[in-house]
KEDRENSE-754277 format. One record per atom (N, C-alpha, C): z, x, y. Coordinates in steps of 0.2 Angstrom, whole numbers. Layout:
KEDRENSE-754277
+-------+-------+-------+
!     w !     u !     v !
+-------+-------+-------+
!     Z !     X !     Y !
...
+-------+-------+-------+
***
This chain:
KEDRENSE-754277
+-------+-------+-------+
!     w !     u !     v !
+-------+-------+-------+
!   515 !   496 !   409 !
!   518 !   497 !   415 !
!   514 !   502 !   420 !
!   514 !   500 !   426 !
!   510 !   504 !   431 !
!   514 !   511 !   432 !
!   510 !   516 !   433 !
!   513 !   522 !   434 !
!   516 !   522 !   441 !
!   521 !   525 !   442 !
!   525 !   525 !   448 !
!   525 !   532 !   451 !
!   524 !   533 !   458 !
!   525 !   539 !   462 !
!   530 !   538 !   467 !
!   535 !   542 !   468 !
!   540 !   542 !   473 !
!   538 !   548 !   477 !
!   537 !   546 !   484 !
!   535 !   551 !   489 !
!   541 !   553 !   494 !
!   542 !   559 !   495 !
!   548 !   561 !   499 !
!   545 !   566 !   504 !
!   544 !   564 !   510 !
!   542 !   569 !   516 !
!   548 !   573 !   518 !
!   548 !   579 !   518 !
!   553 !   583 !   519 !
!   552 !   589 !   524 !
!   556 !   590 !   529 !
!   556 !   596 !   533 !
!   563 !   598 !   534 !
!   564 !   604 !   532 !
!   570 !   608 !   532 !
!   576 !   603 !   529 !
!   575 !   601 !   523 !
!   580 !   597 !   520 !
!   583 !   600 !   514 !
!   583 !   607 !   514 !
!   585 !   611 !   508 !
!   592 !   609 !   506 !
!   596 !   607 !   511 !
!   603 !   606 !   509 !
!   604 !   600 !   505 !
!   599 !   595 !   505 !
!   600 !   589 !   501 !
!   594 !   587 !   497 !
!   589 !   590 !   497 !
!   583 !   588 !   494 !
!   584 !   588 !   486 !
!   587 !   593 !   484 !
!   588 !   594 !   477 !
!   592 !   588 !   474 !
!   597 !   586 !   477 !
!   601 !   580 !   475 !
!   597 !   574 !   475 !
!   593 !   573 !   480 !
!   589 !   567 !   481 !
!   584 !   566 !   475 !
!   580 !   572 !   474 !
!   576 !   572 !   468 !
!   579 !   571 !   462 !
!   585 !   574 !   460 !
!   588 !   573 !   454 !
!   590 !   565 !   453 !
!   592 !   562 !   459 !
!   594 !   555 !   459 !
!   588 !   551 !   457 !
!   582 !   552 !   459 !
!   577 !   548 !   458 !
!   575 !   550 !   450 !
!   575 !   556 !   448 !
!   573 !   557 !   441 !
!   577 !   555 !   436 !
!   584 !   554 !   438 !
!   589 !   552 !   433 !
!   587 !   544 !   432 !
!   586 !   541 !   438 !
!   585 !   533 !   438 !
!   578 !   532 !   435 !
!   573 !   536 !   437 !
!   566 !   534 !   434 !
!   563 !   540 !   431 !
!   565 !   542 !   425 !
!   563 !   548 !   422 !
!   555 !   548 !   421 !
!   552 !   543 !   421 !
!   545 !   543 !   419 !
!   541 !   543 !   426 !
!   544 !   542 !   432 !
!   540 !   542 !   438 !
!   538 !   549 !   440 !
!   533 !   549 !   444 !
!   530 !   555 !   447 !
!   534 !   556 !   454 !
!   537 !   562 !   455 !
!   541 !   563 !   461 !
!   538 !   568 !   465 !
!   535 !   567 !   471 !
!   531 !   571 !   475 !
!   536 !   572 !   481 !
!   537 !   579 !   483 !
!   540 !   581 !   489 !
!   535 !   584 !   493 !
!   534 !   582 !   499 !
!   529 !   585 !   504 !
!   533 !   589 !   508 !
!   532 !   596 !   507 !
!   536 !   601 !   511 !
!   532 !   602 !   518 !
!   534 !   599 !   523 !
!   530 !   599 !   530 !
!   532 !   605 !   534 !
!   530 !   611 !   531 !
!   531 !   617 !   535 !
!   538 !   619 !   536 !
!   542 !   618 !   531 !
!   550 !   619 !   531 !
!   551 !   627 !   532 !
!   556 !   629 !   535 !
!   558 !   636 !   536 !
!   564 !   638 !   532 !
!   566 !   633 !   528 !
!   572 !   634 !   524 !
!   570 !   634 !   516 !
!   575 !   632 !   512 !
!   573 !   632 !   505 !
!   571 !   626 !   502 !
!   568 !   621 !   506 !
!   566 !   615 !   504 !
!   562 !   615 !   498 !
!   557 !   619 !   498 !
!   552 !   619 !   493 !
!   555 !   622 !   486 !
!   559 !   627 !   487 !
!   562 !   630 !   481 !
!   567 !   625 !   478 !
!   571 !   621 !   482 !
!   576 !   617 !   479 !
!   573 !   611 !   476 !
!   567 !   608 !   479 !
!   563 !   603 !   476 !
!   560 !   605 !   469 !
!   557 !   610 !   469 !
!   554 !   613 !   463 !
!   560 !   614 !   457 !
!   565 !   616 !   459 !
!   571 !   617 !   455 !
!   573 !   611 !   452 !
!   573 !   606 !   456 !
!   575 !   599 !   454 !
!   570 !   595 !   449 !
!   564 !   598 !   449 !
!   559 !   595 !   445 !
!   553 !   591 !   448 !
!   553 !   592 !   455 !
!   548 !   588 !   459 !
!   541 !   592 !   459 !
!   536 !   588 !   460 !
!   530 !   591 !   462 !
!   530 !   592 !   469 !
!   528 !   598 !   472 !
!   528 !   599 !   479 !
!   522 !   600 !   482 !
!   520 !   596 !   487 !
!   514 !   597 !   491 !
!   516 !   601 !   497 !
!   513 !   607 !   499 !
!   516 !   611 !   504 !
!   511 !   611 !   510 !
!   513 !   609 !   516 !
!   509 !   610 !   522 !
!   510 !   618 !   525 !
!   505 !   621 !   527 !
!   506 !   628 !   529 !
!   510 !   628 !   536 !
!   510 !   623 !   539 !
!   514 !   622 !   545 !
!   516 !   615 !   546 !
!   521 !   614 !   551 !
!   523 !   607 !   552 !
!   518 !   603 !   555 !
!   516 !   597 !   551 !
!   510 !   593 !   554 !
!   513 !   586 !   556 !
!   519 !   585 !   554 !
!   522 !   578 !   556 !
!   524 !   574 !   550 !
!   528 !   569 !   551 !
!   530 !   565 !   546 !
!   525 !   561 !   543 !
!   520 !   558 !   548 !
!   515 !   554 !   546 !
!   510 !   558 !   542 !
!   508 !   564 !   544 !
!   504 !   568 !   540 !
!   507 !   570 !   533 !
!   513 !   570 !   532 !
!   516 !   571 !   526 !
!   516 !   565 !   521 !
!   516 !   559 !   524 !
!   515 !   553 !   521 !
!   508 !   553 !   518 !
!   503 !   554 !   522 !
!   496 !   554 !   520 !
!   495 !   559 !   515 !
!   497 !   565 !   515 !
!   496 !   570 !   510 !
!   499 !   568 !   503 !
!   505 !   565 !   504 !
!   508 !   562 !   498 !
!   504 !   557 !   495 !
!   502 !   552 !   499 !
!   498 !   546 !   496 !
!   492 !   548 !   493 !
!   488 !   554 !   496 !
!   482 !   556 !   493 !
!   483 !   560 !   486 !
!   489 !   563 !   486 !
!   490 !   567 !   480 !
!   493 !   563 !   474 !
!   496 !   558 !   476 !
!   500 !   553 !   471 !
!   495 !   551 !   466 !
!   497 !   550 !   459 !
!   493 !   547 !   454 !
!   495 !   540 !   452 !
!   500 !   538 !   455 !
!   503 !   532 !   453 !
!   499 !   526 !   456 !
!   500 !   520 !   452 !
!   497 !   514 !   455 !
!   502 !   511 !   460 !
!   508 !   512 !   460 !
!   513 !   510 !   465 !
!   516 !   516 !   468 !
!   516 !   516 !   475 !
!   519 !   521 !   479 !
!   526 !   519 !   482 !
!   531 !   523 !   481 !
!   537 !   522 !   484 !
!   539 !   528 !   489 !
!   541 !   526 !   495 !
!   542 !   531 !   500 !
!   549 !   530 !   502 !
!   552 !   536 !   502 !
!   559 !   537 !   504 !
!   560 !   543 !   509 !
!   565 !   543 !   513 !
!   567 !   548 !   517 !
!   571 !   554 !   512 !
!   570 !   560 !   514 !
!   572 !   565 !   510 !
!   579 !   568 !   512 !
!   582 !   564 !   517 !
!   588 !   567 !   520 !
!   594 !   564 !   517 !
!   594 !   560 !   512 !
!   600 !   557 !   509 !
!   602 !   550 !   511 !
!   598 !   547 !   516 !
!   600 !   541 !   518 !
!   598 !   535 !   513 !
!   593 !   536 !   509 !
!   591 !   530 !   505 !
!   594 !   531 !   498 !
!   596 !   526 !   495 !
!   599 !   526 !   488 !
!   593 !   524 !   483 !
!   592 !   529 !   478 !
!   587 !   528 !   473 !
!   588 !   521 !   469 !
!   594 !   519 !   469 !
!   596 !   513 !   465 !
!   593 !   507 !   468 !
!   590 !   507 !   474 !
!   587 !   502 !   477 !
!   579 !   501 !   475 !
!   577 !   506 !   472 !
!   570 !   506 !   470 !
!   568 !   501 !   465 !
!   572 !   499 !   460 !
!   570 !   494 !   455 !
!   570 !   487 !   459 !
!   574 !   486 !   464 !
!   574 !   480 !   468 !
!   567 !   479 !   472 !
!   565 !   485 !   474 !
!   558 !   485 !   478 !
!   553 !   483 !   473 !
!   553 !   486 !   467 !
!   548 !   485 !   462 !
!   548 !   478 !   459 !
!   554 !   475 !   459 !
!   554 !   468 !   457 !
!   551 !   463 !   461 !
!   552 !   465 !   468 !
!   548 !   460 !   473 !
!   541 !   461 !   472 !
!   538 !   467 !   471 !
!   531 !   468 !   470 !
!   528 !   464 !   464 !
!   532 !   464 !   459 !
!   530 !   460 !   453 !
!   530 !   452 !   455 !
!   533 !   450 !   461 !
!   532 !   443 !   463 !
!   526 !   442 !   467 !
!   521 !   447 !   467 !
!   515 !   445 !   470 !
!   514 !   448 !   477 !
!   519 !   452 !   479 !
!   518 !   456 !   486 !
!   515 !   462 !   485 !
!   511 !   464 !   491 !
!   508 !   471 !   491 !
!   512 !   476 !   494 !
!   517 !   475 !   498 !
!   522 !   480 !   500 !
!   529 !   476 !   501 !
!   534 !   480 !   499 !
!   541 !   478 !   500 !
!   545 !   483 !   504 !
!   548 !   481 !   509 !
!   552 !   486 !   513 !
!   559 !   485 !   513 !
!   563 !   490 !   513 !
!   570 !   490 !   513 !
!   572 !   489 !   520 !
!   575 !   483 !   521 !
!   578 !   482 !   528 !
!   585 !   484 !   529 !
!   586 !   488 !   534 !
!   593 !   491 !   535 !
!   597 !   485 !   538 !
!   604 !   485 !   536 !
!   608 !   480 !   540 !
!   611 !   484 !   546 !
!   614 !   480 !   551 !
!   617 !   483 !   557 !
!   621 !   489 !   556 !
!   625 !   489 !   551 !
!   629 !   495 !   550 !
!   626 !   501 !   548 !
!   619 !   501 !   546 !
!   616 !   506 !   544 !
!   612 !   510 !   550 !
!   612 !   507 !   556 !
!   609 !   510 !   562 !
!   613 !   516 !   564 !
!   609 !   521 !   566 !
!   612 !   528 !   568 !
!   617 !   527 !   574 !
!   615 !   523 !   579 !
!   618 !   522 !   585 !
!   617 !   515 !   587 !
!   621 !   513 !   592 !
!   620 !   506 !   595 !
!   614 !   506 !   599 !
!   612 !   511 !   603 !
!   606 !   511 !   606 !
!   600 !   511 !   602 !
!   600 !   515 !   596 !
!   594 !   514 !   592 !
!   594 !   507 !   588 !
!   600 !   504 !   587 !
!   600 !   498 !   584 !
!   596 !   493 !   589 !
!   598 !   493 !   595 !
!   595 !   488 !   600 !
!   588 !   489 !   601 !
!   586 !   496 !   601 !
!   579 !   497 !   601 !
!   575 !   495 !   595 !
!   577 !   496 !   589 !
!   574 !   493 !   583 !
!   574 !   485 !   583 !
!   579 !   482 !   586 !
!   578 !   475 !   586 !
!   573 !   473 !   591 !
!   572 !   476 !   597 !
!   567 !   475 !   602 !
!   560 !   476 !   598 !
!   559 !   481 !   595 !
!   553 !   483 !   591 !
!   551 !   477 !   586 !
!   556 !   475 !   583 !
!   555 !   470 !   577 !
!   553 !   464 !   580 !
!   555 !   462 !   586 !
!   553 !   455 !   589 !
!   546 !   456 !   592 !
!   545 !   462 !   595 !
!   538 !   463 !   598 !
!   533 !   463 !   593 !
!   534 !   467 !   588 !
!   530 !   467 !   582 !
!   529 !   460 !   579 !
!   534 !   456 !   578 !
!   533 !   450 !   575 !
!   529 !   445 !   579 !
!   529 !   446 !   586 !
!   525 !   442 !   590 !
!   517 !   444 !   589 !
!   516 !   451 !   589 !
!   510 !   453 !   589 !
!   506 !   452 !   582 !
!   510 !   452 !   577 !
!   507 !   450 !   570 !
!   508 !   443 !   568 !
!   512 !   439 !   571 !
!   513 !   432 !   569 !
!   517 !   431 !   563 !
!   521 !   436 !   561 !
!   525 !   436 !   555 !
!   532 !   439 !   557 !
!   537 !   437 !   554 !
!   544 !   439 !   555 !
!   544 !   446 !   552 !
!   546 !   451 !   556 !
!   547 !   458 !   554 !
!   555 !   460 !   554 !
!   558 !   461 !   549 !
!   565 !   462 !   548 !
!   567 !   469 !   550 !
!   563 !   474 !   548 !
!   564 !   481 !   550 !
!   558 !   485 !   550 !
!   556 !   486 !   557 !
!   549 !   489 !   558 !
!   549 !   496 !   556 !
!   554 !   500 !   557 !
!   554 !   507 !   556 !
!   557 !   510 !   550 !
!   559 !   505 !   545 !
!   562 !   508 !   539 !
!   557 !   512 !   535 !
!   560 !   518 !   533 !
!   556 !   523 !   529 !
!   556 !   522 !   522 !
!   560 !   517 !   519 !
!   560 !   515 !   512 !
!   556 !   509 !   511 !
!   551 !   510 !   507 !
!   546 !   505 !   505 !
!   542 !   506 !   499 !
!   540 !   501 !   496 !
!   535 !   502 !   490 !
!   529 !   498 !   491 !
!   523 !   501 !   489 !
!   517 !   497 !   491 !
!   512 !   499 !   485 !
!   507 !   495 !   484 !
!   502 !   496 !   479 !
!   497 !   501 !   482 !
!   496 !   506 !   478 !
!   493 !   512 !   481 !
!   486 !   511 !   484 !
!   482 !   506 !   481 !
!   475 !   505 !   483 !
!   475 !   501 !   490 !
!   480 !   497 !   491 !
!   481 !   494 !   498 !
!   483 !   499 !   503 !
!   488 !   503 !   501 !
!   491 !   508 !   506 !
!   486 !   513 !   509 !
!   482 !   515 !   504 !
!   477 !   520 !   506 !
!   471 !   517 !   510 !
!   470 !   511 !   511 !
!   466 !   508 !   515 !
!   467 !   509 !   522 !
!   473 !   511 !   524 !
!   476 !   512 !   531 !
!   477 !   519 !   533 !
!   476 !   524 !   528 !
!   478 !   530 !   530 !
!   475 !   533 !   536 !
!   469 !   531 !   538 !
!   465 !   533 !   544 !
!   469 !   530 !   550 !
!   473 !   525 !   549 !
!   477 !   522 !   555 !
!   483 !   526 !   556 !
!   486 !   529 !   551 !
!   493 !   532 !   552 !
!   493 !   538 !   556 !
!   498 !   538 !   561 !
!   498 !   544 !   565 !
!   501 !   550 !   561 !
!   500 !   556 !   564 !
!   502 !   562 !   560 !
!   510 !   562 !   562 !
!   512 !   560 !   567 !
!   519 !   560 !   569 !
!   523 !   554 !   567 !
!   527 !   552 !   571 !
!   531 !   545 !   570 !
!   526 !   540 !   573 !
!   526 !   534 !   571 !
!   530 !   531 !   565 !
!   525 !   528 !   560 !
!   524 !   531 !   554 !
!   520 !   528 !   549 !
!   523 !   521 !   547 !
!   530 !   520 !   547 !
!   532 !   513 !   545 !
!   529 !   508 !   549 !
!   529 !   509 !   556 !
!   527 !   504 !   561 !
!   520 !   502 !   560 !
!   516 !   507 !   559 !
!   508 !   506 !   558 !
!   507 !   503 !   551 !
!   510 !   505 !   546 !
!   508 !   502 !   539 !
!   511 !   495 !   539 !
!   517 !   493 !   542 !
!   519 !   487 !   542 !
!   514 !   482 !   545 !
!   513 !   484 !   552 !
!   508 !   479 !   555 !
!   501 !   479 !   552 !
!   499 !   484 !   550 !
!   492 !   484 !   547 !
!   492 !   479 !   541 !
!   497 !   480 !   536 !
!   497 !   475 !   531 !
!   498 !   468 !   533 !
!   502 !   466 !   538 !
!   502 !   459 !   540 !
!   496 !   457 !   543 !
!   493 !   461 !   547 !
!   487 !   459 !   551 !
!   481 !   458 !   546 !
!   481 !   462 !   540 !
!   475 !   462 !   536 !
!   476 !   457 !   531 !
!   482 !   453 !   531 !
!   483 !   447 !   526 !
!   486 !   449 !   520 !
!   489 !   455 !   519 !
!   492 !   457 !   513 !
!   500 !   455 !   513 !
!   502 !   452 !   508 !
!   509 !   449 !   508 !
!   514 !   455 !   508 !
!   519 !   454 !   513 !
!   524 !   459 !   514 !
!   531 !   456 !   513 !
!   536 !   459 !   510 !
!   542 !   456 !   509 !
!   548 !   461 !   511 !
!   554 !   458 !   512 !
!   559 !   463 !   514 !
!   565 !   461 !   509 !
!   569 !   467 !   508 !
!   575 !   466 !   504 !
!   580 !   470 !   508 !
!   586 !   467 !   508 !
!   592 !   471 !   512 !
!   594 !   477 !   509 !
!   595 !   483 !   512 !
!   598 !   489 !   510 !
!   603 !   491 !   514 !
!   607 !   496 !   512 !
!   611 !   500 !   516 !
!   609 !   507 !   516 !
!   609 !   510 !   522 !
!   607 !   517 !   523 !
!   613 !   521 !   525 !
!   614 !   526 !   521 !
!   619 !   531 !   522 !
!   618 !   535 !   528 !
!   623 !   539 !   531 !
!   622 !   544 !   536 !
!   618 !   550 !   534 !
!   613 !   552 !   537 !
!   608 !   557 !   535 !
!   612 !   564 !   535 !
!   610 !   568 !   530 !
!   612 !   575 !   530 !
!   608 !   579 !   535 !
!   612 !   583 !   539 !
!   608 !   587 !   544 !
!   606 !   583 !   550 !
!   602 !   586 !   554 !
!   600 !   584 !   561 !
!   594 !   580 !   560 !
!   594 !   574 !   564 !
!   588 !   570 !   564 !
!   582 !   573 !   568 !
!   576 !   572 !   565 !
!   570 !   574 !   569 !
!   567 !   569 !   574 !
!   570 !   563 !   574 !
!   568 !   558 !   579 !
!   571 !   559 !   586 !
!   567 !   559 !   591 !
!   569 !   560 !   598 !
!   569 !   553 !   601 !
!   574 !   550 !   603 !
!   574 !   543 !   605 !
!   570 !   541 !   610 !
!   570 !   545 !   616 !
!   566 !   543 !   621 !
!   558 !   544 !   620 !
!   556 !   550 !   618 !
!   549 !   552 !   616 !
!   547 !   548 !   611 !
!   550 !   548 !   605 !
!   547 !   544 !   599 !
!   548 !   537 !   600 !
!   553 !   534 !   604 !
!   553 !   527 !   606 !
!   547 !   525 !   610 !
!   545 !   529 !   614 !
!   539 !   527 !   618 !
!   533 !   527 !   614 !
!   533 !   532 !   609 !
!   527 !   532 !   604 !
!   527 !   526 !   600 !
!   533 !   524 !   597 !
!   533 !   518 !   593 !
!   530 !   512 !   597 !
!   532 !   511 !   604 !
!   530 !   506 !   608 !
!   522 !   506 !   608 !
!   520 !   512 !   610 !
!   512 !   513 !   610 !
!   509 !   511 !   604 !
!   512 !   513 !   598 !
!   509 !   511 !   592 !
!   509 !   504 !   590 !
!   514 !   500 !   592 !
!   514 !   493 !   592 !
!   508 !   490 !   595 !
!   507 !   492 !   602 !
!   502 !   489 !   606 !
!   495 !   491 !   603 !
!   494 !   498 !   600 !
!   488 !   500 !   598 !
!   486 !   496 !   592 !
!   491 !   495 !   587 !
!   489 !   491 !   581 !
!   488 !   484 !   582 !
!   492 !   481 !   587 !
!   491 !   474 !   589 !
!   485 !   473 !   592 !
!   482 !   477 !   596 !
!   476 !   476 !   599 !
!   470 !   478 !   594 !
!   471 !   482 !   589 !
!   466 !   483 !   584 !
!   465 !   477 !   580 !
!   471 !   473 !   578 !
!   470 !   467 !   574 !
!   471 !   461 !   577 !
!   474 !   460 !   583 !
!   474 !   454 !   587 !
!   474 !   455 !   594 !
!   468 !   457 !   597 !
!   468 !   459 !   604 !
!   470 !   453 !   609 !
!   469 !   447 !   607 !
!   470 !   441 !   612 !
!   478 !   441 !   613 !
!   482 !   443 !   608 !
!   489 !   442 !   608 !
!   492 !   447 !   614 !
!   488 !   452 !   616 !
!   490 !   456 !   622 !
!   486 !   454 !   628 !
!   479 !   453 !   627 !
!   475 !   452 !   633 !
!   477 !   445 !   637 !
!   478 !   440 !   632 !
!   478 !   433 !   635 !
!   485 !   433 !   639 !
!   491 !   435 !   637 !
!   496 !   435 !   642 !
!   495 !   439 !   648 !
!   492 !   445 !   648 !
!   491 !   449 !   654 !
!   486 !   445 !   659 !
!   481 !   442 !   656 !
!   477 !   438 !   660 !
!   480 !   432 !   663 !
!   485 !   429 !   659 !
!   488 !   423 !   662 !
!   493 !   425 !   668 !
!   496 !   430 !   667 !
!   501 !   433 !   672 !
!   497 !   434 !   679 !
!   491 !   437 !   678 !
!   487 !   439 !   684 !
!   484 !   432 !   687 !
!   482 !   427 !   683 !
!   480 !   421 !   686 !
!   486 !   417 !   689 !
!   492 !   417 !   687 !
!   497 !   414 !   690 !
!   499 !   417 !   696 !
!   499 !   424 !   696 !
!   500 !   428 !   703 !
!   495 !   426 !   708 !
!   489 !   426 !   706 !
!   483 !   424 !   710 !
!   484 !   417 !   713 !
!   486 !   412 !   709 !
!   487 !   405 !   712 !
!   493 !   405 !   716 !
!   498 !   408 !   714 !
!   504 !   408 !   718 !
!   503 !   411 !   725 !
!   499 !   417 !   725 !
!   498 !   420 !   732 !
!   493 !   416 !   736 !
!   488 !   412 !   732 !
!   484 !   408 !   736 !
!   488 !   402 !   739 !
!   493 !   399 !   736 !
!   497 !   394 !   739 !
!   501 !   396 !   744 !
!   503 !   402 !   744 !
!   507 !   405 !   749 !
!   503 !   406 !   756 !
!   497 !   410 !   755 !
!   493 !   411 !   761 !
!   490 !   405 !   764 !
!   488 !   400 !   759 !
!   485 !   394 !   762 !
!   490 !   390 !   766 !
!   496 !   389 !   763 !
!   502 !   386 !   767 !
!   503 !   389 !   774 !
!   504 !   395 !   774 !
!   506 !   399 !   780 !
!   500 !   400 !   785 !
!   494 !   402 !   782 !
!   489 !   404 !   786 !
!   482 !   400 !   785 !
!   482 !   395 !   781 !
!   477 !   391 !   780 !
!   470 !   395 !   778 !
!   471 !   400 !   774 !
!   465 !   404 !   772 !
!   466 !   407 !   764 !
!   460 !   409 !   762 !
!   460 !   412 !   755 !
!   459 !   419 !   756 !
!   464 !   423 !   753 !
!   464 !   430 !   754 !
!   460 !   434 !   749 !
!   458 !   440 !   751 !
!   455 !   445 !   746 !
!   459 !   446 !   740 !
!   466 !   447 !   741 !
!   470 !   448 !   735 !
!   470 !   443 !   730 !
!   470 !   436 !   733 !
!   469 !   431 !   728 !
!   463 !   431 !   724 !
!   457 !   432 !   727 !
!   451 !   433 !   724 !
!   451 !   439 !   719 !
!   454 !   444 !   721 !
!   455 !   450 !   716 !
!   459 !   448 !   710 !
!   465 !   445 !   711 !
!   469 !   443 !   705 !
!   466 !   438 !   700 !
!   462 !   433 !   703 !
!   459 !   428 !   699 !
!   453 !   431 !   695 !
!   449 !   435 !   698 !
!   443 !   438 !   695 !
!   446 !   443 !   690 !
!   451 !   447 !   691 !
!   454 !   451 !   686 !
!   457 !   447 !   680 !
!   460 !   442 !   681 !
!   462 !   437 !   676 !
!   456 !   435 !   671 !
!   451 !   433 !   674 !
!   445 !   431 !   670 !
!   442 !   437 !   666 !
!   442 !   443 !   670 !
!   439 !   449 !   666 !
!   444 !   451 !   661 !
!   450 !   451 !   662 !
!   455 !   453 !   656 !
!   454 !   448 !   650 !
!   454 !   442 !   651 !
!   453 !   437 !   646 !
!   447 !   438 !   642 !
!   441 !   439 !   646 !
!   435 !   440 !   643 !
!   435 !   447 !   638 !
!   438 !   452 !   641 !
!   438 !   458 !   637 !
!   442 !   457 !   631 !
!   448 !   453 !   631 !
!   451 !   451 !   625 !
!   447 !   447 !   620 !
!   443 !   442 !   623 !
!   439 !   438 !   619 !
!   434 !   442 !   615 !
!   431 !   447 !   619 !
!   426 !   451 !   615 !
!   429 !   455 !   610 !
!   435 !   458 !   612 !
!   438 !   462 !   607 !
!   440 !   459 !   601 !
!   442 !   452 !   601 !
!   444 !   448 !   596 !
!   438 !   447 !   591 !
!   432 !   446 !   594 !
!   426 !   445 !   590 !
!   424 !   452 !   587 !
!   425 !   457 !   590 !
!   423 !   464 !   587 !
!   428 !   465 !   581 !
!   434 !   463 !   582 !
!   439 !   464 !   576 !
!   437 !   459 !   570 !
!   435 !   453 !   572 !
!   432 !   449 !   566 !
!   426 !   451 !   563 !
!   422 !   454 !   566 !
!   416 !   457 !   563 !
!   417 !   463 !   559 !
!   422 !   467 !   561 !
!   424 !   473 !   557 !
!   427 !   471 !   551 !
!   431 !   465 !   551 !
!   434 !   463 !   544 !
!   429 !   460 !   540 !
!   424 !   457 !   542 !
!   419 !   454 !   538 !
!   414 !   460 !   534 !
!   415 !   466 !   537 !
!   411 !   471 !   534 !
!   414 !   474 !   527 !
!   411 !   473 !   521 !
!   415 !   475 !   515 !
!   415 !   482 !   515 !
!   421 !   485 !   513 !
!   422 !   492 !   512 !
!   423 !   496 !   518 !
!   423 !   492 !   524 !
!   424 !   496 !   531 !
!   430 !   501 !   531 !
!   436 !   498 !   529 !
!   442 !   502 !   529 !
!   441 !   508 !   524 !
!   438 !   507 !   518 !
!   438 !   513 !   514 !
!   433 !   518 !   516 !
!   427 !   516 !   520 !
!   423 !   521 !   523 !
!   426 !   525 !   528 !
!   430 !   521 !   533 !
!   434 !   525 !   538 !
!   439 !   530 !   535 !
!   442 !   527 !   530 !
!   447 !   532 !   527 !
!   444 !   538 !   524 !
!   438 !   537 !   521 !
!   435 !   543 !   518 !
!   433 !   548 !   523 !
!   430 !   545 !   529 !
!   428 !   550 !   535 !
!   434 !   553 !   537 !
!   440 !   550 !   538 !
!   446 !   553 !   541 !
!   449 !   558 !   537 !
!   449 !   557 !   530 !
!   451 !   562 !   525 !
!   447 !   568 !   525 !
!   440 !   567 !   525 !
!   436 !   573 !   525 !
!   436 !   577 !   531 !
!   438 !   574 !   537 !
!   439 !   578 !   543 !
!   446 !   581 !   544 !
!   450 !   580 !   539 !
!   457 !   582 !   541 !
!   458 !   590 !   542 !
!   453 !   594 !   539 !
!   453 !   601 !   541 !
!   457 !   605 !   536 !
!   464 !   604 !   536 !
!   468 !   608 !   532 !
!   469 !   605 !   525 !
!   468 !   609 !   519 !
!   470 !   606 !   513 !
!   476 !   609 !   510 !
!   481 !   604 !   509 !
!   488 !   606 !   507 !
!   488 !   609 !   500 !
!   492 !   614 !   499 !
!   493 !   617 !   492 !
!   498 !   613 !   488 !
!   497 !   613 !   482 !
!   501 !   610 !   477 !
!   505 !   614 !   472 !
!   511 !   614 !   472 !
!   515 !   617 !   466 !
!   519 !   613 !   462 !
!   520 !   614 !   456 !
!   523 !   610 !   451 !
!   530 !   612 !   450 !
!   535 !   608 !   449 !
!   542 !   609 !   448 !
!   543 !   612 !   441 !
!   549 !   615 !   440 !
!   550 !   618 !   433 !
!   549 !   614 !   427 !
!   552 !   607 !   428 !
!   552 !   603 !   422 !
!   544 !   601 !   420 !
!   540 !   601 !   425 !
!   533 !   599 !   424 !
!   529 !   605 !   421 !
!   532 !   611 !   421 !
!   528 !   617 !   418 !
!   530 !   618 !   411 !
!   536 !   615 !   409 !
!   539 !   616 !   403 !
!   535 !   612 !   397 !
+-------+-------+-------+
***
């Protein structure tokens, strides 16, 4: 049986982290449980250690994505399971994720149902993100921002250099797996109401999610973005040409500008697509970039072991 590592990024989750760790250890006593303490100012570290987790500590808050990367680097398991440390996710869903991995998938994501959304606004936003990301990747994405997922460690580490230090690692990892041709599956889960205050800011982090989708989309499939933009410019140029020709019988500078811009945009997308193809033909390119990113991270997190590991 492959060794399993359960990674819990945590910031000021002292009120609930002990219960979450105990739930995982009760269900999966042989699993490695890693809590990444992202500069918490409460008792998160002490409570996690008391519950028997291995704790990776950041000297200051570096962000949820940075915590995920630290956990993935420190984990010793062949399979990585990621969960939120705020009590939303049920450890009982982990065996279901692992069962899907055994069916040949490289990553399995827990897709929350409509009743698990924190608010109506966030639910609508997530639905929009899911559809946009599905278009960019060419695959159906049921829950782009779910923090509960299981992945094969060697696959997940290929994309550590792409993960943002803040939000949202789920967005980036999901799109990266799809565009790299690694099979991804979804299973339905129910998420409970979190304990404590959410660290997600809807407007600011929502804009970041949108930017991440476009960044990853242009990294893996540039024409999916550039071609529609070029088409809109071309249609506007032709429409304005018809308007000015019918009314004034002339070709305007605005029409010329729009049509040349359309051609330029399309050519940029085409060149970007070729660069992307060349990058993926280079063996080991992702691993080299990951090593460079890890070596330039700067701060080396400290690691402490829970009580049960010292006994």
